[in-house]
C-alpha positions as CSV (number, residue, x, y, z in Angstrom):
1,X,0.0,0.0,0.0
2,X,2.9,2.4,-0.6
3,X,3.4,3.0,3.1
4,X,-0.1,4.3,3.6
5,X,-1.6,3.7,7.0
6,X,-4.6,1.4,7.2
7,X,-7.2,3.1,9.3
8,X,-10.1,1.2,10.7
9,X,-13.4,2.5,11.9
10,X,-14.2,2.1,15.6
11,X,-16.7,3.2,18.1
12,X,-15.3,4.2,21.5
13,X,-16.9,4.7,24.9
14,X,-14.1,6.8,26.6
15,X,-15.6,6.7,30.1
16,X,-15.3,2.9,30.3
17,X,-12.5,2.3,27.8
18,X,-14.7,0.1,25.6
19,X,-13.8,-0.1,21.9
20,X,-16.0,-1.8,19.3
21,X,-15.6,-2.4,15.6
22,X,-17.9,0.0,13.8
23,X,-21.3,-1.3,12.8
24,X,-24.6,0.4,11.9
25,X,-26.5,-0.6,15.0
26,X,-23.9,0.6,17.5
27,X,-23.2,3.8,15.5
28,X,-26.7,5.1,16.5
29,X,-25.8,5.0,20.2
30,X,-25.2,8.5,21.6
31,X,-22.6,7.3,24.2
32,X,-20.2,6.1,21.5
33,X,-17.8,8.2,19.4
34,X,-16.7,7.3,15.9
35,X,-12.9,7.1,15.6
36,X,-10.5,6.1,12.8
37,X,-7.3,4.5,14.1
38,X,-4.8,1.8,13.2
39,X,-5.7,-0.4,16.2
40,X,-8.3,-0.6,19.0
41,X,-5.6,0.6,21.5
42,X,-4.9,3.7,19.3
43,X,-8.6,4.3,19.0
44,X,-8.9,5.0,22.8
45,X,-6.4,7.8,22.5
46,X,-7.9,9.4,19.4
47,X,-10.5,12.2,19.3
48,X,-13.9,11.4,17.8
49,X,-14.7,12.5,14.3
50,X,-17.0,15.6,14.7
51,X,-20.2,16.1,12.7
52,X,-19.4,18.6,9.9
53,X,-22.8,20.3,10.5
54,X,-21.8,21.2,14.1
55,X,-18.1,21.8,13.9
56,X,-16.5,25.1,15.0
57,X,-13.5,26.9,13.6
58,X,-11.7,26.1,16.9
59,X,-12.2,22.4,16.4
60,X,-10.8,22.5,12.9
61,X,-7.8,24.5,14.0
62,X,-7.1,22.1,16.9
63,X,-7.2,18.9,14.8
64,X,-4.0,17.1,14.2
65,X,-3.0,16.8,10.5
66,X,-3.9,13.1,10.2
67,X,-7.3,13.7,11.9
68,X,-8.0,16.7,9.6
69,X,-7.3,14.5,6.5
70,X,-9.6,11.7,7.9
71,X,-12.3,14.2,8.8
72,X,-12.2,15.7,5.3
73,X,-12.5,12.3,3.7
74,X,-15.1,10.8,5.9
75,X,-17.4,13.7,6.6
76,X,-16.9,15.9,3.5
77,X,-15.9,13.5,0.8
78,X,-12.7,15.5,0.2
79,X,-9.3,13.9,-0.5
80,X,-6.6,16.2,0.9
81,X,-2.9,16.0,-0.1
82,X,-1.0,15.0,3.0
83,X,2.2,16.7,1.6
84,X,0.5,20.1,2.1
85,X,0.9,22.2,5.2
86,X,-1.6,21.8,7.9
87,X,-2.8,25.5,7.5
88,X,-3.5,24.9,3.8
89,X,-5.5,21.8,4.6
90,X,-7.4,23.7,7.3
91,X,-8.3,26.4,4.8
92,X,-9.6,23.8,2.3
93,X,-11.8,22.2,5.0
94,X,-13.1,25.6,6.2
95,X,-13.9,26.6,2.6
96,X,-15.8,23.3,2.0
97,X,-17.8,23.7,5.2
98,X,-18.5,27.4,5.5
99,X,-18.4,28.7,1.9
100,X,-21.6,26.9,0.7
101,X,-23.5,28.4,3.7
102,X,-22.6,31.9,2.7
103,X,-23.5,31.3,-1.0
104,X,-26.8,29.8,0.0
105,X,-27.5,32.7,2.4
106,X,-26.8,35.3,-0.4
107,X,-29.0,33.3,-2.9
108,X,-32.0,33.6,-0.5
109,X,-31.4,37.2,0.6
110,X,-33.7,39.5,-1.5
111,X,-32.1,42.5,-3.1
112,X,-33.4,46.1,-2.4
113,X,-35.2,46.1,-5.8
114,X,-37.0,42.9,-4.9
115,X,-38.1,44.3,-1.6
116,X,-39.5,47.4,-3.2
117,X,-41.5,45.4,-5.9
118,X,-45.2,45.2,-5.1
119,X,-46.3,41.7,-4.1
120,X,-49.4,39.9,-5.5
121,X,-52.1,39.3,-2.9
122,X,-54.4,36.4,-2.7
123,X,-58.0,37.4,-3.2
C-alpha cells in the first residue's frame, strides 16, 4: 500500500475504555464516538470525528493533521494532499464547510429592488 496507514473505523466509549468495531446498529448510540485508528488501542487515544454540521473553527484548528485529513475524507468526501501544510489543509476544510452556507444565504437574501417590488395578494 505504498506506506499508507490502514485506518479502521471504531466506536469508542471513553468513560469505560470500551472499543467496538464500527457497525450500523452501535453507531446510533449517543454514548459512543466514531474514531478512525490503526488499532483498538490507538482508538482509545484518538478524538472522535466531529459532525461537519456542528463543527466550529476552533475544532478545525485544533485537529492534528492526520485527523484533519480523515475528517475531510469521511465527513466531507474530500481527498486532501498529505504533503500540504496543515494550515493549507485547514483552509480547504473551512472553505468546504463554510463557503456553501454563505453562498446559500446570499442566494436567498432578497435585493433592495426585490423588496420594493409590489407583491401579489391572494383574493
